[in-house]
N, C-alpha and C positions, 0 to 999 in steps of 0.2 A: 360899463355894465351892458348887458344885452338882454333883450326879450326875444322870444320866439313866437311866431304867429303862423296861423294857417288860414288862408282864404277859403271861403266856401267854394264848392265845386262849380257853381253856376256864375261865379264872379267874372265879369268881362275884364279885359286888359284896361279899358277906360276906368272902370270902377276901382281896380287895383291902384292905378296911377293916382286917382283922386284921394284914396286913403293914404297912400305914401306921401302925397303933398301935404295933407293935413298933419300927419305925424311929424314930418320934417319941419313944418311951420311951428309945431308945438315944442320943438327943441331936440328932436332926434338928430344925431350926427349923420346917420346913414340908414337906409332901409334897403336890404339886398336879399336876393334869393339865396336860400340855403344850398340849393343845388342848381347853379347857373346852367342854362341851356338844356335842362332836363326835359325829356319828352313825356315821361310818365306824369299824368295830371296831378296825382296825389303828391308826388315829390315836388313838382313844380309849384305847388301852392304853399310850400313852406318857406318862410322868410325870417331873417334876422334883423332886429332893430338895434342899432348901436346907439348908446346914450352916453355922452361924455359928462353931462351935468346930472349928478345924483338927484337934485331937486326936481328934475323934469320926469323922473321915472314914474312916479305915481300918476301924474297928469297924463302921460302917454299911455300907460296901462289902462287908465279909465277911459280915455278916448277910444282905444282899440276895443275894449270890452263892450262899448256901446255901438260899435259899427256893425250894421247888419251883414256886411260882406266878410266879416272875420269869424271863423269857426271857433278859434280859441287863441288866447294869448297867455304866455306863461314865462316865468323867469328861466334863464338858461340853466340847465342842469350842470352842477359842478361835479366833475368826475375826477377820481384819483387814479390815474392810469400809471402803471408801472412799466418801466422799460424791460426788455428781456433780461438785461443784466441784473436789475433789481429783483426780478422774479426768481432767478436762480440763486441769489444770495439768501433770500428769506425763506 
């Protein structure tokens, strides 16, 4: 499972790293930028939290919700995308 988060605009790289370390210590498998190497500050502030243990999800979400450097945290949106072949069939 995954969570998406956005760091606040004024968050420094040091503060981001501290939040990532706390989330990893709480059980996240990985915390990674949604758009690696992005120059746009808004897009560069978006991250994905990978969680392998379902029992950790609530604790990690709670931890992130309480972080002053995190603008929002939400579950990953489940999309039902169709391939072009499926679109032409239906």
